[in-house]
C-alpha positions as CSV (number, residue, x, y, z in Angstrom):
1,M,0.0,0.0,0.0
2,E,1.4,3.4,-0.9
3,S,0.5,6.0,1.7
4,G,2.2,9.0,0.1
5,V,4.4,9.6,3.2
6,V,8.0,8.9,3.9
7,M,9.0,7.0,7.1
8,S,12.1,8.2,8.7
9,N,13.4,9.2,12.1
10,K,15.8,11.5,10.3
11,L,13.0,13.9,9.4
12,T,12.7,17.2,11.1
13,F,9.9,17.9,13.5
14,Q,8.0,19.8,10.9
15,E,8.4,17.1,8.3
16,N,7.1,14.5,10.8
17,L,4.2,16.7,11.6
18,D,3.4,17.3,8.0
19,S,3.4,13.6,7.3
20,L,1.1,13.0,10.3
21,E,-1.3,15.7,9.0
22,K,-1.4,14.0,5.6
23,I,-2.3,10.7,7.2
24,V,-5.0,12.3,9.3
25,E,-6.4,13.9,6.1
26,R,-6.5,10.5,4.3
27,L,-8.1,8.8,7.3
28,E,-10.7,11.5,7.6
29,S,-11.5,11.3,3.8
30,G,-13.2,8.0,4.3
31,E,-11.7,6.8,1.0
32,T,-9.4,4.1,2.5
33,T,-10.1,0.5,3.0
34,L,-10.0,-1.0,6.5
35,E,-6.6,-2.5,5.9
36,E,-5.2,0.8,4.5
37,S,-6.7,2.7,7.5
38,L,-4.9,0.3,9.9
39,E,-1.6,0.8,8.1
40,L,-2.0,4.5,8.0
41,Y,-2.9,4.5,11.7
42,K,0.3,2.5,12.5
43,Q,2.4,5.0,10.4
44,G,0.7,7.9,12.1
45,M,1.5,6.6,15.5
46,M,5.2,6.3,14.5
47,F,5.2,9.9,13.3
48,L,3.5,11.0,16.5
49,K,6.0,9.1,18.6
50,E,8.9,10.8,16.7
51,C,7.3,14.2,17.2
52,N,6.9,13.6,20.9
53,S,10.5,12.4,21.2
54,K,11.7,15.6,19.5
55,I,9.6,17.8,21.8
56,D,10.9,16.0,24.8
57,K,14.5,16.5,23.7
58,V,13.9,20.2,23.1
59,E,12.2,20.6,26.5
60,K,15.2,19.0,28.2
61,E,17.6,21.3,26.3
62,I,15.5,24.3,27.4
63,E,15.7,23.2,31.1
64,V,19.5,22.9,30.8
65,V,19.8,26.4,29.4
66,Q,17.5,27.8,32.1
67,N,19.5,26.1,34.8
68,E,22.7,27.6,33.5
69,N,21.5,31.1,34.2
């Protein structure tokens, strides 16, 4: 199944978010089969996990900077 999105943990936060938004649009369109929807859901969860990981990393860096001052 071709979802039209690229899977990579090397993508920027914005690229991951854009890919996640594309998946949500496809799922909301109602034009995917059950099997395609499941695969898109799995991919979306991976993009979400990567976004959350990047946010956590930035939050920790902010804490370090704040504690230095």
